[in-house]
N, C-alpha and C positions, 0 to 999 in steps of 0.2 A: 547645613545638612544637604547631602547630595540627593537629588530626585532621580529615582530609577524608573524607567518606563519599559513596560513589557513590550517585546517586539516578536513578531513571527519570524521564522527563519529567513523568509524571502522579503520581509518587511516592505511591501509595496512594489516590488520588482515584477510581480505577476498580477494580473494575467498578461500573457503574451499571445497574440494571434498572428500567425504567419501562414499565408496560403489558406488551406482548408483545415488547419489544425489550431487548437487553442490549448495553451498550458495555463493551468490555474492552481494556485496554492489552496489547499483545503485544510480545515480544522476538523480532525477526526474525533475530537473530544479526548477522553481519557484513553491512554494506551497502556495496556498491561500484558506482559508476557505471562503465560500460564503453562506450566510444565507438570504433568501428572506425576504423583508419587508412584513408585514401583508397585505394580499390581492394582492401581486405582483408576486406570483409564476408563473403564466402564462407569464407575461411580461418578467420576468427574464429568463424563458426558451427560449423565442423568442430571447432575447438579446444574450444569450449564444450560441444559434444556429447560429445567424448572425455573431457574433464576432469570435467564435472559431470552428464552424462547428460541434458541438456535442449537443446532447439533454441533458436536465436536467435529472440526474439519478433518477430513482424510488428507493424506499426502497430496500436495499440489492443488488443494481446493480451499474455497472460502465459503462460509455459511453466513446466514443473516442477510441484512439489507442495509441500505444507506442509513447511517446513524447508529447502527449496532451490528458489527460484523465480528466473526471469528475467522482469522486468516491463518492458514498453515504457515508456520514460521521456521520450520526445520523439524528434524526427527523428534517426535514426541513433544512438540511445543507449538503453541498457537499465540497469536496476538489478538487480544480482545480490544477492539477499537470502538469507542463510543461511550458506553455506560461505565460507571465505576463498577469494578468487579464486585459481585455479591460476596459477602463474607463466607457463605457456605462453600465456595470454591476452595477456600484455604484448607478445608478438611481433607481435600483430596489432591492438592497440588501446591507447588511453590509458585508464588506470584511476585512479579517485580514491576513497579511503576516505571514506564518508559516514556511518559508523556512529553518530556522535554528533550528526548534523545533523537527524535526523527523529524524530518521534513516530509510532508505528504503533498503530492501534487496529482492532479488529473490531467491526462493528455487525451483530448477528445476531438473528433472530427473524422471525416471519411478517409483521411490519409494517416490517421494516428498509428496504425500498425506499420505503415511504410516508414514513418519517422523512427519508431522504436526498432525496426529491423536494422537500421543503420548503427545502433548503439548497443544492441544486446544479441547474444548468440541463440536465443530460444526461438523455436518455430512458432510464429504468431499467426499462421494461416487460420482462418475462422473454423475450418473443419478440425483443427488440432487443438488450438488454444481458445476454448469456448468461454462463454460467460460463467463466472464462478471459478474459473481456473486461476491458479496463482503459482508463482515460481520465485524461489530465492535464486538469484542469478547475478551476473555481472551486468552493469550498465556502464559502458566504456571501461574505466578502471575502478569503478566503485561497486561495492556489494549492494544489491537492491532487492526489494520485494516488488514484484509486478503482478497485479491482479486485474483481470478483465471484469469490469462491473457492468458493461452494456456493450452492444454491438460495436460501437466505435469509441469506447471509453476505457481507459486504463488508469488504475490507481497505482502510483509509484511511491515507494518510501525508500529513502536513503538516510544515512546518519546526518543529523542536523549540521554538523561541521562541513558537509559537502554541499550545502544548499546552493552556494554560488556556482560551484562546478556543475551541479546538476542543471541549473538554469542555462549556463553557457553551453554545455554539451547538447542539451535538447534543442536549444535555439539554433545551434549550428545544423543539427539534423533537420529541423523544420525548414530552415532556409534552403538546405540542399534539396529536399523533396519539392518545395515550392518552385525552385529554380528550374526544375525539369519541365515545368509548364504543362503538365498533363491536365487535360480538360476534366 
């Protein structure tokens, strides 16, 4: 009989620290996409607040905190990260378990925004992309979700099948920023 071993998408290849930036794989817990049924947005928001203590995220925003977040994931869709979705949400929305579909990493350090600026077209200046802001965007040639979770910390999600590519691309960007030798 074959013994199967569960592996994370990066399976020990992270953390990676280069210069003033560290890339770490994170386990967000259960990942569930939640899409409100037509005309049920308000009721879903109430149910999410009652069940999980967080508001429904507006466009390009995330609510909640580490361990339990609702991340805007596109038009009329959010990703519930952390807890198992309460069954009351199903009365107002379509839900899909996405737990094995994504790799999640954090990029943190005082030059994290400079690293990301090399691989994504979004404006990451602190006065524009603030804590709790999120974007569905390109990261090099991959579609990604990027959320600012602290002053110098970004949560990045890409499809699990791109885990190696994500690590390669971010490592190259980290090396490029570190090579500049800025104090």
